[in-house]
C-alpha positions as CSV (number, residue, x, y, z in Angstrom):
1,M,0.0,0.0,0.0
2,S,1.5,3.3,-1.0
3,A,1.4,6.4,1.2
4,S,-0.7,8.3,-1.3
5,A,-3.3,5.5,-1.4
6,S,-3.5,5.3,2.4
7,A,-5.7,8.3,2.9
8,S,-7.6,10.9,0.9
9,S,-6.1,14.3,0.8
10,P,-7.5,17.5,-0.7
11,P,-5.7,18.7,-3.8
12,A,-2.9,21.1,-3.1
13,S,-4.6,23.7,-5.4
14,S,-7.5,23.9,-3.0
15,L,-5.4,24.7,0.1
16,P,-4.6,28.2,1.3
17,P,-1.1,29.6,1.2
18,S,1.3,29.0,4.1
19,T,0.7,32.6,5.2
20,S,-3.0,32.0,5.8
21,P,-4.2,32.5,9.4
22,T,-6.0,29.1,9.1
23,I,-2.7,27.3,8.8
24,T,-1.7,26.0,12.2
25,L,0.7,23.7,14.1
26,T,-1.0,21.1,16.3
27,N,-0.8,17.5,17.5
28,P,-2.2,14.7,15.3
29,T,-4.8,12.2,16.2
30,P,-3.5,8.6,16.2
31,K,-4.9,8.1,12.6
32,E,-3.3,11.3,11.4
33,R,0.0,10.2,13.0
34,T,-0.2,6.9,11.2
35,R,-0.8,8.8,8.0
36,T,2.4,10.8,8.5
37,W,4.3,7.5,8.9
38,L,2.8,6.1,5.7
39,Y,3.9,9.3,3.9
40,N,7.5,9.2,5.1
41,Q,8.0,5.4,4.9
42,T,8.4,5.7,1.1
43,E,11.5,7.8,1.6
44,W,12.9,6.7,4.9
45,G,11.8,3.1,5.4
46,N,13.0,1.3,2.3
47,S,14.8,-1.4,4.4
48,L,11.6,-2.3,6.1
49,T,8.2,-3.4,4.9
50,V,5.3,-1.0,5.4
51,P,3.8,-3.0,8.3
52,A,7.3,-3.3,9.9
53,Y,7.9,0.4,9.5
54,L,4.6,1.3,11.2
55,E,5.3,-1.2,14.0
56,R,8.7,0.4,14.5
57,E,7.3,3.8,14.8
58,E,4.6,2.7,17.3
59,Y,7.4,0.8,19.3
60,L,9.5,4.0,19.5
61,L,6.7,5.8,21.2
62,S,6.9,3.3,24.1
63,I,10.7,3.2,24.9
64,P,12.1,5.1,27.9
65,L,13.1,8.4,26.2
66,A,9.6,8.7,24.7
67,R,7.7,8.0,27.9
68,N,6.0,10.6,30.1
69,G,5.7,13.2,27.4
70,G,9.2,12.6,26.1
71,I,8.1,12.6,22.5
72,T,5.6,14.9,20.9
73,N,4.2,14.5,17.3
74,W,3.3,17.6,15.3
75,I,1.5,18.3,12.1
76,L,0.8,21.5,10.1
77,T,-2.8,21.6,9.0
78,D,-5.6,23.8,7.7
79,T,-8.3,24.6,10.3
80,S,-10.7,25.8,7.5
81,S,-10.7,22.4,5.8
82,S,-14.1,20.8,5.6
83,C,-12.6,17.5,6.8
84,S,-11.2,18.9,10.0
85,P,-12.2,16.9,13.1
86,V,-14.4,18.5,15.7
87,N,-11.7,18.1,18.4
88,N,-8.1,17.2,18.8
89,N,-8.2,14.9,21.7
90,N,-6.4,12.1,19.9
91,D,-9.5,9.9,19.9
92,D,-8.9,6.6,18.1
93,D,-12.4,6.6,16.6
94,D,-12.0,10.1,15.2
95,D,-12.9,9.8,11.5
96,G,-11.9,13.3,10.6
97,E,-9.0,13.6,8.1
98,R,-7.4,17.0,8.3
99,P,-4.8,17.7,5.5
100,V,-1.4,16.8,6.9
101,L,0.6,19.6,5.1
102,A,3.9,18.8,7.0
103,A,4.9,16.9,10.0
104,C,7.7,16.4,12.6
105,E,8.3,15.2,16.1
106,T,10.2,16.5,19.1
107,L,12.1,14.5,21.7
108,R,12.9,15.9,25.1
109,K,16.4,15.3,26.3
110,R,18.4,16.2,29.5
111,A,21.0,18.8,28.9
112,L,23.4,21.2,30.6
113,V,24.1,25.0,30.2
114,R,27.1,26.8,31.7
115,D,26.7,30.6,32.2
116,P,30.1,32.2,31.8
117,A,29.1,35.2,34.0
118,D,29.3,33.2,37.2
119,G,30.3,29.7,36.0
120,T,27.1,28.0,37.2
121,V,26.0,24.9,35.4
122,R,22.2,24.4,35.1
123,D,20.3,21.2,34.4
124,V,17.9,22.0,31.6
125,W,15.8,20.4,28.9
126,A,16.7,20.4,25.2
127,Y,14.4,19.3,22.3
128,G,15.6,17.3,19.4
129,V,13.6,17.9,16.2
130,A,13.2,14.8,14.0
131,S,11.3,13.4,11.1
132,V,10.6,16.7,9.4
133,F,8.6,15.8,6.3
134,T,6.3,17.2,3.7
135,N,4.4,14.9,1.4
136,K,5.3,15.4,-2.3
137,E,1.9,16.8,-3.3
138,F,2.3,19.6,-0.8
139,R,5.9,20.6,-1.5
140,G,6.9,23.9,-2.9
141,R,4.2,25.8,-1.1
142,G,6.2,26.9,2.0
143,Y,4.5,24.6,4.4
144,A,7.6,23.0,5.9
145,G,9.1,26.5,6.5
146,K,5.8,27.6,8.1
147,M,5.9,24.5,10.4
148,M,9.5,25.3,11.5
149,E,8.6,28.9,12.1
150,L,5.6,28.0,14.3
151,L,7.6,25.3,16.1
152,R,10.4,27.7,16.9
153,G,7.9,30.2,18.1
154,Y,6.2,27.7,20.3
155,M,9.5,26.6,21.9
156,A,10.7,30.2,22.3
157,G,7.4,31.1,24.0
158,Q,7.7,28.2,26.4
159,H,11.3,29.3,27.2
160,R,10.1,32.8,28.0
161,E,7.4,31.5,30.3
162,T,9.2,28.6,32.0
163,G,12.8,28.8,31.1
164,E,12.5,25.5,29.2
165,P,13.6,24.3,26.7
166,A,16.9,26.0,26.8
167,F,17.8,25.0,23.3
168,S,16.9,22.7,20.4
169,V,18.9,20.5,18.1
170,L,18.3,19.0,14.7
171,F,20.3,17.2,12.0
172,S,19.7,18.6,8.5
173,D,19.8,16.4,5.4
174,I,19.0,19.4,3.1
175,G,22.0,21.6,3.5
176,K,22.6,24.6,5.8
177,Q,20.2,27.3,4.6
178,F,16.6,26.1,5.2
179,Y,16.8,25.4,8.9
180,A,19.2,28.3,9.6
181,K,16.5,30.7,8.4
182,H,14.4,29.4,11.3
183,G,17.1,29.6,13.9
184,W,18.8,26.1,13.7
185,I,22.4,27.1,13.0
186,P,24.8,24.5,11.8
187,L,27.8,24.3,14.0
188,E,30.7,21.8,14.0
189,N,30.1,19.1,11.4
190,T,33.2,17.0,10.8
191,Q,33.9,13.3,10.9
192,I,36.6,10.7,10.3
193,E,35.6,7.6,8.4
194,Y,37.2,4.4,7.1
195,R,36.2,1.6,4.9
196,V,35.5,-1.9,6.3
197,R,38.2,-4.4,5.1
198,E,37.3,-7.8,3.6
199,N,39.0,-9.6,6.5
200,P,39.3,-7.2,9.5
201,P,41.6,-8.4,12.3
202,E,40.4,-9.2,15.7
203,P,40.9,-6.5,18.4
204,E,44.2,-7.3,20.2
205,P,44.1,-8.6,22.8
206,S,40.6,-9.9,22.3
207,S,38.1,-9.7,25.0
208,S,37.8,-13.5,24.8
209,S,41.5,-14.3,25.1
210,S,42.1,-13.9,28.8
211,S,40.7,-12.3,32.0
212,S,43.4,-9.6,31.7
213,S,42.3,-8.4,28.3
214,I,42.5,-4.6,27.7
215,I,39.7,-4.5,25.1
216,T,36.2,-5.4,26.4
217,L,33.1,-5.6,24.1
218,L,30.2,-3.7,25.6
219,G,26.7,-5.1,25.9
220,D,23.5,-4.1,27.6
221,E,24.9,-4.8,31.1
222,H,27.6,-2.2,30.7
223,I,25.4,0.8,29.6
224,P,24.1,2.0,33.0
225,E,27.4,2.3,34.8
226,L,29.3,3.8,31.9
227,A,26.5,6.3,31.1
228,E,26.6,7.4,34.7
229,R,30.4,7.8,34.6
230,D,30.2,9.7,31.3
231,E,27.7,12.2,32.8
232,E,30.1,12.8,35.7
233,L,33.0,13.5,33.3
234,L,30.8,15.7,31.1
235,R,29.7,17.8,34.1
236,K,33.3,18.3,35.1
237,E,34.2,19.3,31.5
238,I,31.4,21.8,30.9
239,A,32.0,23.4,34.3
240,K,35.3,24.7,32.9
241,P,35.3,27.9,30.8
242,N,35.9,27.5,27.1
243,P,39.7,27.3,26.7
244,V,39.8,29.6,23.8
245,N,37.0,32.1,24.6
246,P,36.0,32.0,28.3
247,S,33.0,34.3,27.6
248,K,31.1,31.7,25.6
249,V,28.1,29.9,27.0
250,R,28.7,26.2,27.0
251,V,25.8,23.7,26.3
252,A,25.6,19.9,26.1
253,V,23.0,17.2,25.7
254,I,23.7,14.5,28.3
255,P,24.5,11.1,26.9
256,D,22.5,9.4,29.6
257,L,21.0,5.9,29.6
258,D,17.7,6.9,27.9
259,A,19.6,8.8,25.1
260,L,21.8,5.8,24.4
261,Q,19.1,3.2,24.6
262,W,16.9,5.1,22.2
263,H,19.5,4.3,19.6
264,F,20.0,0.7,20.7
265,Y,16.3,-0.1,20.8
266,R,15.8,1.4,17.4
267,E,18.8,-0.5,16.0
268,A,17.6,-3.8,17.5
269,F,14.2,-3.5,15.9
270,I,15.6,-2.8,12.4
271,C,18.2,-5.5,12.7
272,N,15.7,-8.0,13.8
273,A,13.4,-7.1,11.0
274,A,16.1,-7.2,8.3
275,F,18.4,-10.0,9.6
276,G,16.3,-12.0,12.1
277,R,18.7,-11.2,15.0
278,K,19.6,-8.4,17.3
279,P,23.1,-6.9,18.0
280,S,24.6,-7.9,21.4
281,V,27.7,-5.6,21.1
282,H,27.0,-1.9,21.5
283,G,30.6,-0.7,21.9
284,A,34.1,-1.4,23.0
285,L,36.2,-0.4,26.0
286,Y,40.0,-0.1,26.5
287,T,41.4,-0.5,30.0
288,S,44.9,0.8,30.7
289,P,47.1,-2.1,32.0
290,S,49.2,0.5,33.9
291,T,46.6,2.9,35.4
292,G,43.3,1.2,35.0
293,S,41.8,4.3,33.3
294,R,39.4,3.6,30.5
295,V,38.6,4.7,27.0
296,W,35.3,3.6,25.5
297,A,33.0,4.1,22.6
298,W,29.4,3.3,21.8
299,F,28.3,2.6,18.2
300,E,25.2,1.6,16.2
301,R,24.6,0.0,12.8
302,N,22.6,2.0,10.3
303,H,21.1,-0.2,7.6
304,Y,20.0,2.2,4.9
305,G,20.4,-0.5,2.3
306,G,19.4,-3.6,4.3
307,P,21.1,-7.0,3.7
308,E,20.8,-6.6,-0.1
309,K,22.8,-3.3,-0.4
310,P,25.6,-3.4,2.1
311,E,27.4,-0.5,0.3
312,K,24.7,1.8,1.8
313,N,25.0,0.6,5.3
314,L,27.4,2.1,7.9
315,L,28.4,1.8,11.5
316,S,28.3,5.1,13.4
317,F,30.1,5.9,16.7
318,L,27.6,7.4,19.0
319,R,30.0,8.6,21.7
320,F,33.7,8.4,22.4
321,V,34.9,8.9,26.0
322,I,38.3,9.3,27.4
323,E,38.1,8.9,31.2
324,D,41.6,10.4,32.0
325,E,42.5,13.4,29.9
326,H,46.1,12.9,30.8
327,I,46.3,9.4,29.2
328,S,49.6,9.1,27.2
329,D,49.5,9.4,23.5
330,E,50.9,5.8,23.2
331,E,48.1,4.4,25.3
332,L,45.4,6.4,23.6
333,S,46.7,5.1,20.3
334,E,46.4,1.6,21.6
335,A,42.8,2.3,22.7
336,V,41.8,3.8,19.3
337,V,43.2,0.9,17.4
338,G,41.5,-1.7,19.6
339,I,38.2,0.1,19.6
340,F,38.3,0.8,15.8
341,R,39.1,-2.9,15.2
342,A,36.2,-3.9,17.3
343,A,33.9,-1.5,15.5
344,E,35.2,-2.8,12.1
345,K,34.5,-6.4,13.0
346,E,31.0,-5.6,14.1
347,A,30.5,-3.6,10.9
348,K,31.6,-6.6,8.8
349,D,29.4,-9.0,10.7
350,W,26.4,-6.7,10.1
351,K,27.0,-5.9,6.4
352,C,28.2,-2.3,6.9
353,S,30.7,-1.0,4.4
354,K,31.9,2.0,6.3
355,V,32.6,3.3,9.9
356,E,32.3,6.9,10.9
357,I,32.9,9.0,14.0
358,W,31.5,12.6,14.3
359,N,33.5,15.5,15.5
360,P,36.4,13.5,16.9
361,N,38.5,14.7,19.8
362,P,41.7,16.2,18.2
363,R,43.8,13.5,20.0
364,V,41.5,10.8,18.8
365,R,41.7,12.1,15.2
366,K,45.5,12.3,15.5
367,A,45.7,8.7,16.7
368,A,43.3,7.5,14.0
369,E,45.3,9.1,11.3
370,A,48.5,7.7,12.6
371,A,47.0,4.2,12.6
372,T,47.6,3.7,8.9
373,E,45.8,0.3,8.8
374,F,42.5,2.1,8.7
375,Q,43.3,4.7,6.0
376,T,40.9,7.2,7.6
377,T,39.6,10.2,5.8
378,F,38.7,13.5,7.4
379,V,35.4,14.9,6.1
380,V,33.6,18.2,6.6
381,R,29.9,17.5,6.1
382,Q,28.2,20.1,3.9
383,D,24.8,18.7,3.1
384,K,23.8,15.7,5.2
385,N,23.5,15.1,9.0
386,L,24.3,18.7,9.8
387,A,24.2,19.2,13.5
388,S,22.3,22.4,14.1
389,L,21.3,24.3,17.2
390,N,18.6,26.8,18.1
391,W,19.4,28.8,21.2
392,F,16.5,30.4,23.1
393,G,18.6,32.5,25.5
394,E,20.4,35.7,24.9
395,G,22.8,35.9,22.1
396,S,23.2,33.7,19.1
397,A,23.8,30.0,18.6
398,Q,26.9,30.9,16.6
399,D,28.4,32.2,19.9
400,L,27.9,29.0,21.8
401,D,30.3,26.2,22.6
402,W,28.5,23.0,21.9
403,V,30.2,20.3,24.0
404,A,30.0,16.6,23.1
405,N,28.5,17.3,19.8
406,E,28.3,13.7,18.7
407,R,26.0,11.2,17.0
408,F,24.2,10.1,20.2
409,E,22.2,13.3,20.0
410,W,20.9,12.5,16.5
411,C,17.2,11.7,16.2
């Protein structure tokens, strides 16, 4: 069943312009929400069947990050449409079919803000904007831009009234200009990447070789403790002034348990649908044999091509953590090689052709480039996955220091 056949929509020619006062941003009914999924499945869900895609989207509404108001679905619609429902109470038996001119969702995430005036660090909320979509028949009429304008206005209004959210992030796949016009400014967008070899070596020493191994493969049981430790380290880091410009406001989304598990739950669903099995390895950890300090990374598999087109699949690092910033270059190099090998092996096992890590720490980048076995490439992203931030406080997003700007924030 195609998206266009799933629901009747009024012809675009009968709809008012995006500047009309009857165009509004609101929350969809369950049926309208399903219609938005049917629309975007044709472009984003090619590795899943339509029923599996709908099942995944319903499932993602139930996982920890989405609970208790953690996720909000939005649609842009026309209140003057003759098919508008009487109310918007999300009744399952509501037969009204308002035109869904554009749609998106927001995910609430824990975050931190450091005020350079007095050095205080506040716990705040940030909102990730995801799944921005306009059905083909409604494109070119300014509806997506109107939706982002209204969404930004809603968030900014909430910030003025309550102080929350402090900021919003999104990841643009359509270049820098469109979202920047509505306040989401692209900031640092670099990555290192390497191709997966035909026969990647095992991490040395392997986590299965002995009890004294320095590389440990990370599973579900490791996530809570390491996420808690990562948050401790991030709080210490953001409490410091920016080393280059101490007057900058510093912000960060917290890579907590819910933020990480959102990726792992999503990944598990897709892998199970495409391969009939779920990943058990979510990352790799290096332990210094001399000091016991640790370096670890989380990663996920992204199957854009499914089992049939491995050239489109990639393994993405979600977060790279150095527990002791004073670790020697030699040991950090050992850690990078071991973790990269573990990631490459997982990529090979799951039919991924490439590995990427966003905005790597300069020392990690240096170690990766020195490890010639990986033949890494440094890339500045220009069009896809552009990390962008909308700041609701005083000043501009361009003047912020976005700490820990890594893939775990993507949604």
